[in-house]
C-alpha positions in Angstrom: -33.8 -161.5 36.7 -29.9 -161.4 37.2 -28.2 -157.8 37.0 -24.9 -157.6 35.3 -22.3 -156.0 37.8 -21.0 -153.0 36.6 -16.9 -153.0 36.3 -15.1 -150.9 39.2 -12.6 -149.5 36.5 -12.7 -148.5 32.8 -9.8 -149.7 30.2 -9.0 -147.6 27.6 -6.0 -149.2 25.5 -3.9 -147.0 23.3 -1.7 -148.9 20.7 0.8 -147.0 18.8 1.2 -149.0 15.4 4.9 -147.1 15.3 6.0 -148.3 18.5 5.6 -152.4 18.9 6.9 -151.8 22.8 4.0 -149.6 23.8 3.1 -150.2 27.4 6.5 -152.0 28.0 9.7 -151.0 29.3 13.2 -152.6 30.1 14.4 -152.4 33.5 17.7 -154.1 34.5 17.3 -156.7 31.8 13.9 -157.8 32.7 10.8 -156.3 30.8 7.9 -154.7 32.6 4.3 -153.7 31.8 2.8 -150.3 32.8 -0.6 -149.1 32.1 -3.5 -146.6 33.6 -7.1 -147.7 34.9 -9.7 -145.3 35.8 -10.8 -145.9 39.3 -13.9 -144.1 40.8 -11.3 -141.9 43.2 -8.8 -141.1 39.8 -6.6 -143.0 38.0 -4.5 -145.7 38.9 -1.0 -146.4 37.6 -0.1 -150.3 37.4 3.2 -151.7 36.9 4.8 -155.2 37.1 7.2 -157.4 35.6 6.6 -159.5 32.7 9.3 -161.9 34.1 11.1 -162.3 30.7 14.4 -160.6 29.1 12.8 -161.8 25.6 11.2 -158.4 24.0 8.9 -160.8 21.9 7.8 -162.9 24.9 7.1 -159.8 26.8 5.0 -158.4 23.8 3.1 -161.5 23.9 2.5 -161.6 27.7 1.5 -157.7 27.2 -1.0 -158.6 24.8 -2.6 -161.6 26.9 -2.8 -159.1 30.1 -4.4 -156.3 28.3 -6.8 -158.7 26.4 -7.7 -160.2 29.9 -8.6 -156.7 31.3 -10.7 -155.7 28.0 -12.8 -159.1 28.3 -13.2 -158.6 32.4 -14.9 -155.0 32.0 -17.0 -155.9 28.6 
């Protein structure tokens, strides 16, 4: 019998309807993503460039990354 591996972190995504740019911010003309994950030794903050200056592309990339994280821990 194969055991399912327990994820090493938990994902809790909060989306605010009134803020379409939640989890992203503009830094020197380039959009970045930031989110937190719960690790065994405390929370971890993740921040990285989305590699675009276009807010619509940044939102799509954010949604893709966060969906991938959710699938990974489901």
